[in-house]
N, C-alpha and C positions, 0 to 999 in steps of 0.2 A: 502492499501499500502504499501512495506516494501522500506525504504531507504537501498543501499549498499553502504558499507564505501568503497574504495579503494585506497590500498596507494602504494607505488612504495618502494623495498626496494634498497637504493642504497649499491653494492658493494664494494664502495669505489674504485675500481679498474681502471671499464672504466670512472670513472669520474677525475683521475690523468690522466689518459692518454689523456681524451678529454684536461685536463687542460695544460697538456705539449706540446699539442702539437698545442696549439691558442699560446699557451707562444710563442712560436720559429715562429711558424708565426706571432707572431707581431712583434717579433724580429727586430732591427734597421738592424743587418748585412744580416736578411733573405729579409726582403724588401730591402734592396737596392740590394743584388742577383738577384730580383724579377725586380726590376727597371733598372737594368742590361743589364737584358736578354730582355726585354722590348725594349730597347736603342737599345741594335746589331741588333735588329729585321725591329725596323723603320729605323734605319741609312743604315740598308743595301738593303732594300726593295728601301727605296728612292735612297739611290746608284743606283742600281739593275733595276731600271725605269731610271731612267737619265741615264743608261750608255745604255738603248733600247734605247730612244727615241733620244737619242742625241751625243752618241759615233760617233768618225768621227768630228764633227760638232764642240763641245768642247772640251776643255783636259781636261781630266781624274783627272785630280788636282783641278778642276774649280771647276765641281762637286763632290769630296769629299769635299770641302772645304762648300757647298752648303747646299749638305747633311745632313754637322753635323750641320749645325746653325740652320734646320730647322726642324731635331730630339732631339737638346736642347730643341727647345720653347717647342717642342711637348709634351716631361716625365719632363718639370723643372716642374710641379702642384705635378707631385708622387713624387720628392723627397722634393719637400714640404712642401705636407701633410701629405705625408703615411711615408714615411722616416723617415724626419728630424724633421718634426711635429714644422714648424714655423708656428705662428699665427703674430706677431707683427712688421716687416720690412715690409716697401714696396713691391710688388712685381718687379717690373724691378728693386729695387738693387738690390735684391735678385737673378733673373737669369743672371742679369750681373758680378756678382759675382758668381752664378754657370757659364756662358760661358766662364770666364776668365781659371777657372780652368781647362776647357773642351781643349781652347788655346793649353795649353799645348803636347795636345796630340793631338790636333788636325795639331802641327809643328811637333810631333813626328812622325803621315802618311806622311805627305806630303815632306817630308826627306823618309823614309823608303821607301814605297811606289814604290818610281820612282828605286831604289836597285832592291828590288825584282822584278818587274814590266820590267823592259827594261834588267837588265842585267844579270837577273836567268829567266827570260821570265812566268813567274806565273800570272796568269790569275786575273787579279785586284781586282773584290772582294777576290780571294783568300788570296792573297797575304795583301789585306784589316783583314780580319777576323787572319789574322794571328801576325799585328801587336796588336790587341786591345786586347785581354790577361795582356798585360805588362802596360797596366794602370790600369788595374779594383782595386788591394789593395791599390796604389798610388794614384786611385782618392777617392777613400774612406778617406781613412786621411785625405787629402787635405779640401774635401770636410767635414766633421766631422768638422776638426779644425779653417777650415777658413770660409768661404763659408757660413756656417749655421753654424758658432761657438759659443756657449757655448747657443744657442736659442734651443739646439733641449734638449724636456724632454723624447725622444722617452725609450720605454723599452731594454735593453740588454741582449740578454742571461745571 
């Protein structure tokens, strides 16, 4: 019986592309943007469900606040474990800091939504989606420097 020795020869190009893609996908800004997309989807889904079930019986600003709280609790593990890669501090402390950052943006929603909904006549979900983008960049900076300060050792671009 003859043994056949088969080896693959790497051209280097595909390995380089694969490494570059993997590096970008593991980068902190990329994982933050993925987390942001998931956060918006979770928050919007919760708000839409709340509006569908409770509209007219509960003020929409209350539903905004409850949806925000639930979304923060649901997405916090992603930010802690994947984006900022924190392993030391207690979960509760980290979540409270993360929520504290989110409270300023919740305040912006609670102030901006009535203007867009009541005065401009824009539907609630659309108005909320118009308010959200303003917080993305600022939220990253605050979370990185305060909520997860100095504890993140994530690879950056």
